[in-house]
BABAVO-483395 format. One record per residue: residue number from 1; residue in one letter; x, y, z of N, C-alpha, C in turn. Coordinates in steps of 0.1 Angstrom, whole numbers, plus 5000, padded with zeros to 4 digits. Each point is the difference from the previous one (the first is absolute). Layout:
residues N
+-----+---------+------+------+------+------+------+------+------+------+------+
! num ! residuo !  npx !  npy !  npz ! capx ! capy ! capz !  cpx !  cpy !  cpz !
+-----+---------+------+------+------+------+------+------+------+------+------+
! NUM !       a !    X !    Y !    Z !    X !    Y !    Z !    X !    Y !    Z !
...
+-----+---------+------+------+------+------+------+------+------+------+------+
***
This chain:
residues 118
+-----+---------+------+------+------+------+------+------+------+------+------+
! num ! residuo !  npx !  npy !  npz ! capx ! capy ! capz !  cpx !  cpy !  cpz !
+-----+---------+------+------+------+------+------+------+------+------+------+
!   1 !       m ! 3963 ! 6196 ! 1508 ! 4987 ! 5003 ! 4996 ! 4999 ! 5001 ! 4985 !
!   2 !       l ! 4989 ! 4993 ! 4995 ! 4998 ! 5001 ! 4985 ! 4992 ! 5013 ! 4998 !
!   3 !       s ! 5003 ! 5005 ! 4987 ! 4993 ! 5012 ! 4996 ! 4985 ! 4998 ! 5000 !
!   4 !       k ! 4992 ! 5011 ! 5000 ! 4985 ! 4998 ! 5001 ! 4995 ! 4993 ! 4987 !
!   5 !       e ! 5006 ! 5003 ! 4989 ! 4994 ! 4993 ! 4988 ! 5005 ! 4986 ! 4999 !
!   6 !       n ! 5008 ! 4996 ! 5009 ! 5003 ! 4985 ! 5000 ! 4994 ! 4992 ! 5012 !
!   7 !       r ! 4990 ! 5007 ! 5006 ! 4993 ! 4993 ! 5011 ! 4985 ! 4999 ! 4997 !
!   8 !       l ! 4996 ! 4988 ! 5004 ! 4985 ! 4998 ! 4999 ! 4994 ! 5006 ! 5013 !
!   9 !       l ! 4990 ! 5009 ! 4998 ! 4994 ! 5006 ! 5010 ! 4985 ! 4998 ! 5002 !
!  10 !       k ! 4993 ! 4999 ! 4989 ! 4985 ! 4998 ! 5001 ! 4995 ! 4987 ! 5001 !
!  11 !       e ! 4989 ! 5000 ! 5008 ! 4993 ! 4988 ! 5004 ! 4996 ! 4992 ! 4987 !
!  12 !       k ! 4995 ! 5007 ! 4989 ! 4995 ! 4994 ! 4988 ! 5011 ! 4993 ! 4994 !
!  13 !       d ! 5013 ! 5005 ! 5000 ! 5011 ! 4993 ! 4994 ! 5003 ! 4987 ! 5007 !
!  14 !       f ! 5000 ! 5001 ! 5013 ! 5001 ! 4987 ! 5009 ! 4989 ! 4990 ! 4997 !
!  15 !       i ! 4989 ! 5003 ! 4998 ! 4988 ! 4992 ! 4997 ! 5002 ! 4993 ! 4986 !
!  16 !       g ! 5005 ! 5009 ! 4991 ! 5002 ! 4995 ! 4986 ! 5011 ! 4989 ! 5000 !
!  17 !       i ! 5010 ! 5003 ! 5008 ! 5011 ! 4990 ! 5000 ! 4996 ! 4987 ! 5006 !
!  18 !       f ! 4993 ! 5001 ! 5012 ! 4995 ! 4988 ! 5006 ! 4990 ! 4992 ! 4992 !
!  19 !       q ! 4991 ! 5007 ! 4992 ! 4990 ! 4993 ! 4992 ! 5006 ! 4995 ! 4987 !
!  20 !       h ! 5009 ! 5007 ! 4994 ! 5004 ! 4998 ! 4986 ! 5014 ! 4997 ! 4998 !
!  21 !       g ! 5008 ! 5001 ! 5010 ! 5014 ! 4998 ! 4998 ! 5005 ! 4986 ! 4999 !
!  22 !       r ! 5012 ! 4998 ! 4994 ! 5006 ! 4988 ! 5000 ! 5008 ! 4998 ! 5012 !
!  23 !       l ! 5001 ! 4988 ! 5005 ! 5006 ! 4996 ! 5012 ! 5013 ! 4992 ! 4998 !
!  24 !       n ! 5010 ! 5002 ! 5008 ! 5012 ! 4993 ! 5000 ! 5004 ! 4998 ! 5014 !
!  25 !       y ! 5004 ! 4988 ! 5004 ! 5006 ! 4995 ! 5012 ! 5014 ! 5001 ! 5000 !
!  26 !       s ! 5007 ! 5006 ! 5009 ! 5015 ! 5001 ! 5002 ! 5004 ! 4995 ! 5014 !
!  27 !       r ! 5013 ! 5000 ! 5002 ! 5007 ! 4995 ! 5013 ! 4996 ! 5010 ! 5011 !
!  28 !       i ! 4995 ! 5012 ! 4997 ! 4998 ! 5010 ! 5010 ! 4984 ! 5004 ! 5001 !
!  29 !       g ! 4992 ! 4994 ! 4992 ! 4986 ! 5003 ! 5001 ! 4993 ! 4999 ! 4986 !
!  30 !       r ! 4991 ! 5009 ! 4997 ! 4992 ! 5001 ! 4988 ! 5003 ! 5013 ! 4993 !
!  31 !       i ! 4998 ! 5000 ! 4987 ! 5001 ! 5012 ! 4992 ! 4988 ! 4999 ! 4990 !
!  32 !       k ! 4993 ! 5011 ! 5000 ! 4988 ! 5002 ! 4992 ! 5004 ! 5010 ! 4990 !
!  33 !       l ! 4996 ! 4998 ! 4987 ! 5004 ! 5008 ! 4989 ! 4987 ! 5003 ! 4991 !
!  34 !       r ! 4999 ! 5013 ! 4996 ! 4990 ! 5004 ! 4991 ! 5004 ! 5011 ! 4992 !
!  35 !       k ! 4997 ! 5000 ! 4987 ! 5004 ! 5011 ! 4990 ! 4992 ! 5012 ! 5004 !
!  36 !       n ! 5007 ! 5011 ! 4997 ! 4993 ! 5014 ! 5002 ! 5002 ! 5008 ! 4988 !
!  37 !       q ! 4993 ! 5011 ! 4999 ! 5000 ! 5009 ! 4988 ! 5010 ! 5011 ! 5001 !
!  38 !       l ! 5009 ! 4999 ! 5010 ! 5011 ! 5011 ! 5001 ! 5013 ! 4995 ! 4994 !
!  39 !       r ! 5009 ! 5009 ! 5001 ! 5013 ! 4998 ! 4994 ! 5010 ! 4993 ! 5010 !
!  40 !       e ! 4997 ! 5001 ! 5013 ! 5009 ! 4995 ! 5010 ! 4994 ! 4988 ! 5009 !
!  41 !       n ! 5008 ! 4994 ! 5006 ! 4995 ! 4989 ! 5009 ! 4996 ! 5006 ! 5014 !
!  42 !       r ! 4990 ! 4995 ! 5006 ! 4996 ! 5004 ! 5013 ! 5001 ! 4988 ! 5009 !
!  43 !       f ! 5004 ! 5002 ! 5013 ! 5003 ! 4990 ! 5009 ! 4991 ! 5003 ! 5013 !
!  44 !       a ! 4998 ! 4989 ! 5008 ! 4995 ! 5000 ! 5013 ! 5006 ! 4987 ! 5007 !
!  45 !       i ! 5002 ! 5002 ! 5014 ! 5005 ! 4989 ! 5008 ! 4992 ! 4998 ! 5011 !
!  46 !       i ! 4996 ! 4988 ! 5003 ! 4990 ! 4997 ! 5010 ! 5008 ! 4989 ! 5009 !
!  47 !       i ! 5001 ! 5004 ! 5013 ! 5005 ! 4991 ! 5009 ! 4991 ! 5000 ! 5013 !
!  48 !       s ! 4993 ! 4989 ! 5002 ! 4989 ! 4999 ! 5009 ! 5007 ! 4998 ! 5015 !
!  49 !       n ! 4992 ! 5003 ! 5010 ! 5004 ! 4998 ! 5014 ! 5002 ! 4986 ! 5003 !
!  50 !       k ! 4994 ! 4991 ! 4992 ! 5002 ! 4985 ! 5001 ! 5014 ! 4996 ! 4997 !
!  51 !       v ! 5007 ! 5008 ! 4992 ! 5014 ! 4997 ! 4996 ! 5009 ! 5002 ! 5012 !
!  52 !       t ! 4999 ! 5012 ! 5006 ! 5006 ! 5003 ! 5013 ! 4992 ! 5011 ! 5006 !
!  53 !       k ! 5000 ! 5000 ! 5014 ! 4993 ! 5010 ! 5007 ! 5008 ! 5013 ! 5002 !
!  54 !       k ! 5013 ! 4999 ! 4997 ! 5009 ! 5011 ! 5002 ! 5000 ! 5010 ! 4988 !
!  55 !       a ! 4995 ! 5012 ! 5003 ! 5000 ! 5009 ! 4989 ! 5013 ! 5004 ! 4995 !
!  56 !       v ! 5011 ! 4999 ! 5008 ! 5013 ! 5003 ! 4996 ! 5005 ! 4990 ! 4990 !
!  57 !       s ! 4996 ! 4988 ! 5002 ! 5004 ! 4989 ! 4990 ! 4992 ! 5002 ! 4987 !
!  58 !       r ! 4987 ! 5002 ! 5001 ! 4992 ! 5002 ! 4987 ! 5006 ! 5012 ! 4993 !
!  59 !       n ! 5003 ! 5012 ! 5006 ! 5006 ! 5011 ! 4992 ! 5013 ! 4997 ! 4995 !
!  60 !       k ! 5008 ! 4992 ! 5006 ! 5014 ! 4998 ! 4995 ! 4998 ! 4992 ! 4987 !
!  61 !       i ! 4991 ! 4990 ! 5000 ! 4999 ! 4991 ! 4989 ! 4994 ! 5010 ! 4988 !
!  62 !       k ! 4990 ! 5009 ! 5004 ! 4994 ! 5009 ! 4989 ! 5011 ! 5007 ! 4993 !
!  63 !       r ! 5010 ! 5007 ! 5009 ! 5010 ! 5007 ! 4996 ! 5009 ! 4993 ! 4991 !
!  64 !       q ! 5005 ! 4987 ! 5003 ! 5007 ! 4992 ! 4992 ! 4994 ! 4998 ! 4986 !
!  65 !       i ! 4987 ! 4996 ! 5000 ! 4994 ! 4997 ! 4988 ! 4999 ! 5013 ! 4991 !
!  66 !       r ! 4997 ! 5012 ! 5007 ! 5000 ! 5012 ! 4992 ! 5014 ! 5003 ! 4993 !
!  67 !       a ! 5010 ! 4997 ! 5008 ! 5013 ! 5003 ! 4995 ! 5004 ! 4990 ! 4988 !
!  68 !       i ! 4995 ! 4989 ! 5001 ! 5002 ! 4990 ! 4989 ! 4992 ! 5004 ! 4988 !
!  69 !       i ! 4988 ! 5005 ! 5002 ! 4991 ! 5005 ! 4989 ! 5007 ! 5011 ! 4993 !
!  70 !       k ! 5005 ! 5010 ! 5008 ! 5006 ! 5011 ! 4994 ! 5013 ! 4996 ! 4991 !
!  71 !       s ! 5007 ! 4990 ! 5004 ! 5011 ! 4996 ! 4994 ! 4999 ! 4993 ! 4987 !
!  72 !       i ! 4988 ! 4993 ! 4999 ! 4998 ! 4992 ! 4988 ! 4988 ! 5006 ! 4992 !
!  73 !       n ! 4994 ! 5010 ! 5004 ! 4988 ! 5005 ! 4993 ! 5003 ! 5004 ! 4985 !
!  74 !       h ! 5011 ! 5005 ! 4998 ! 5004 ! 5003 ! 4985 ! 5001 ! 4988 ! 4992 !
!  75 !       q ! 5001 ! 4988 ! 5005 ! 5002 ! 4987 ! 4993 ! 4986 ! 4994 ! 4998 !
!  76 !       l ! 4990 ! 5005 ! 5007 ! 4987 ! 4994 ! 4998 ! 4993 ! 5005 ! 4988 !
!  77 !       k ! 4991 ! 4993 ! 4994 ! 4992 ! 5006 ! 4990 ! 4989 ! 5008 ! 5006 !
!  78 !       p ! 4997 ! 5011 ! 4993 ! 4991 ! 5010 ! 5006 ! 4986 ! 4996 ! 4999 !
!  79 !       a ! 4991 ! 5009 ! 5006 ! 4986 ! 5000 ! 4999 ! 4994 ! 4987 ! 5009 !
!  80 !       n ! 5005 ! 4998 ! 5011 ! 4994 ! 4989 ! 5009 ! 4997 ! 5006 ! 5014 !
!  81 !       d ! 4991 ! 4994 ! 5006 ! 4997 ! 5001 ! 5015 ! 5004 ! 4988 ! 5007 !
!  82 !       i ! 5009 ! 5001 ! 5009 ! 5006 ! 4989 ! 5007 ! 4997 ! 5000 ! 5014 !
!  83 !       l ! 4994 ! 4990 ! 5006 ! 4998 ! 5000 ! 5014 ! 5008 ! 4987 ! 5005 !
!  84 !       i ! 5008 ! 5004 ! 5011 ! 5009 ! 4991 ! 5006 ! 4993 ! 4997 ! 5015 !
!  85 !       i ! 4997 ! 4987 ! 5001 ! 4994 ! 4996 ! 5013 ! 5011 ! 4991 ! 5008 !
!  86 !       a ! 5005 ! 5006 ! 5009 ! 5011 ! 4990 ! 5007 ! 4994 ! 4991 ! 5009 !
!  87 !       s ! 5006 ! 4987 ! 5001 ! 4996 ! 4991 ! 5010 ! 5010 ! 4998 ! 5011 !
!  88 !       s ! 4998 ! 4991 ! 5009 ! 5009 ! 4999 ! 5010 ! 5014 ! 4994 ! 4997 !
!  89 !       k ! 5000 ! 4995 ! 4988 ! 5013 ! 4994 ! 4995 ! 5010 ! 5011 ! 4998 !
!  90 !       i ! 4997 ! 5012 ! 4999 ! 5009 ! 5012 ! 4997 ! 5008 ! 5002 ! 5012 !
!  91 !       l ! 4995 ! 4998 ! 5013 ! 5007 ! 5002 ! 5012 ! 5013 ! 4992 ! 5001 !
!  92 !       g ! 5010 ! 5008 ! 5004 ! 5014 ! 4994 ! 5001 ! 5007 ! 4999 ! 4987 !
!  93 !       q ! 4995 ! 5003 ! 4989 ! 5007 ! 4999 ! 4987 ! 5009 ! 5013 ! 4999 !
!  94 !       k ! 5011 ! 4998 ! 4993 ! 5010 ! 5010 ! 4998 ! 4994 ! 5008 ! 4987 !
!  95 !       y ! 5005 ! 5013 ! 4999 ! 4996 ! 5009 ! 4990 ! 5002 ! 4994 ! 4986 !
!  96 !       s ! 5012 ! 4993 ! 4998 ! 5003 ! 4994 ! 4988 ! 4991 ! 4989 ! 4996 !
!  97 !       e ! 4995 ! 4993 ! 5011 ! 4990 ! 4989 ! 4997 ! 4987 ! 5005 ! 4995 !
!  98 !       i ! 4995 ! 5011 ! 5006 ! 4988 ! 5006 ! 4998 ! 5001 ! 5006 ! 4985 !
!  99 !       e ! 5011 ! 5006 ! 4997 ! 5003 ! 5006 ! 4987 ! 4999 ! 4989 ! 4989 !
! 100 !       q ! 5006 ! 4989 ! 5003 ! 5000 ! 4988 ! 4990 ! 4986 ! 4996 ! 4998 !
! 101 !       a ! 4993 ! 4998 ! 5011 ! 4987 ! 4994 ! 4999 ! 4991 ! 5010 ! 4992 !
! 102 !       l ! 5000 ! 5013 ! 5002 ! 4993 ! 5009 ! 4993 ! 5003 ! 4999 ! 4984 !
! 103 !       k ! 5013 ! 5000 ! 4997 ! 5005 ! 4999 ! 4986 ! 4995 ! 4987 ! 4994 !
! 104 !       d ! 5001 ! 4989 ! 5006 ! 4994 ! 4987 ! 4995 ! 4986 ! 5001 ! 4998 !
! 105 !       s ! 4991 ! 5006 ! 5009 ! 4986 ! 5002 ! 4998 ! 4998 ! 5009 ! 4988 !
! 106 !       f ! 5007 ! 5011 ! 4999 ! 4998 ! 5009 ! 4988 ! 5004 ! 4992 ! 4987 !
! 107 !       k ! 5010 ! 4992 ! 5001 ! 5003 ! 4992 ! 4987 ! 4989 ! 4991 ! 4996 !
! 108 !       e ! 4993 ! 4993 ! 5011 ! 4990 ! 4991 ! 4997 ! 4987 ! 5008 ! 4995 !
! 109 !       l ! 4998 ! 5011 ! 5004 ! 4990 ! 5008 ! 4995 ! 5002 ! 5007 ! 4987 !
! 110 !       k ! 5012 ! 4998 ! 4995 ! 5006 ! 5006 ! 4988 ! 5000 ! 5016 ! 5000 !
! 111 !       l ! 5003 ! 5004 ! 5013 ! 5001 ! 5015 ! 5000 ! 5014 ! 5006 ! 4998 !
! 112 !       l ! 5010 ! 4992 ! 5003 ! 5014 ! 5004 ! 4997 ! 5003 ! 5002 ! 4985 !
! 113 !       s ! 5004 ! 5011 ! 4996 ! 5003 ! 5001 ! 4985 ! 5013 ! 4991 ! 4998 !
! 114 !       d ! 5001 ! 4997 ! 4987 ! 5012 ! 4992 ! 4996 ! 5013 ! 5008 ! 5001 !
! 115 !       k ! 5000 ! 5012 ! 4996 ! 5013 ! 5008 ! 5001 ! 5000 ! 5006 ! 5014 !
! 116 !       v ! 5013 ! 4999 ! 5005 ! 5002 ! 5005 ! 5013 ! 5008 ! 5013 ! 4998 !
! 117 !       e ! 4994 ! 5011 ! 5005 ! 5007 ! 5013 ! 4999 ! 5009 ! 5002 ! 5013 !
! 118 !       r ! 5011 ! 5007 ! 4998 ! 5009 ! 5003 ! 5012 ! 5000 ! 5015 ! 5002 !
+-----+---------+------+------+------+------+------+------+------+------+------+
***
């Protein structure tokens, strides 16, 4: 679970991202990005019933994406709202493939900082 300050919760934030956010297509879905006025990044994950009807599968994918975000959040540039919208392409992908797809998307969006901290 992401901490509360790292989650998008309000409807106005979602509306702002959908209306004014930059869009990136990846192997696992879409990523929308918008700058915010805060010091930290905030995330939201959307997986529709159209992707899979099984709640167990949708929740597993969300847990995997959250774990990836927690592991690379310190490498991301701060002050962004990030919305990850999964598509049906994510089904059957391994954790490492999802992680690589997210990292590639973050690189395309110029979110990954140049220096990598360990």
